[in-house]
N, C-alpha and C positions, 0 to 999 in steps of 0.2 A: 827522939826526945819530944815531950809534949810542947805544943806551941803555948807560950806563956803570955804573949802580948800580940796586939795587932801589928801588922807589917805590910809590906808591899807584895803583891802577887802579880806575876806576868800572865796575862790572858793567853791561854793556849787554844783559843777559839776566836772566831769573828762572828758578828751579827749586826744587822742594821737596826737602828733605833732612832727615835726622835728625841730632841732635847726637851728640857722643861720638867723632867721628873727624875728624882733619884730612884735608883733600882738596887736591889740586893739580890744577886744571883747566887743560888746554891752551887758550890763547886767542890771538886775533889782535887787533892794534890796529886800531880802526875810526874813531878820531877823537880830538881833543884840544880840549875845550871851553875857553871863555874863562878859567875858573879854573885852567887848566893841568894838570888831572888827565887821564890817558889814559882813553879809553873803549874797552873791550874786549868782544869777543863770544866765547862758548865755541865750541870746535871739537869735533865729535863728541858722543857721548852719555855720555862719562865712564867708559866701560868700561876697566878696567885692562889688558885684553888687546888693545887696539886701538892700534897704533903710528902709523897714518897721520895722525890729528889732531896728534899730538906732533911729527911731522916738518914739518907746515905751520905750527906755532905760532910766534908772536913771543915767547911767554913762558908762564909759569905763574901763575895766580891762586891765592893761598893762601886756603883757606876754613878758618877756625879751628874747633877742636873744639866750642866752646861756641855757635857760630852755627847757628841752625836754617835756615829757608828763606832763600834768596838772592833779593833783589829788585833789579830794575834800579835803578841809581844807588848801590848800596852801595859804599863805598870799602873795598877789600881790598888786601892786599900783592900786588905784581906783581913777579915775578922774570923779568927779560928773558933771552932766549936771546942768544948772542953775535952773531948776525946781525941782531937786531932794530933797527929804526930808529924812534926816538921823535919 
């Protein structure tokens, strides 16, 4: 079924980052565990000049300014693309 609203996505990846800047990571849906939260993996390396990962993405994972390193399993806001199926 199509994703009709934003929700939470569980990061299926980890990466180091600094605080102080909100980031929007293009991700694809790779699963939905028993607790009902989507599991997503990051596409591309996060470079703002790369459009290909954004074209392949099911949505964007919002990483807030105050968050440091992202660890697998962190629950973050997920903004689905119109074509995404959840």
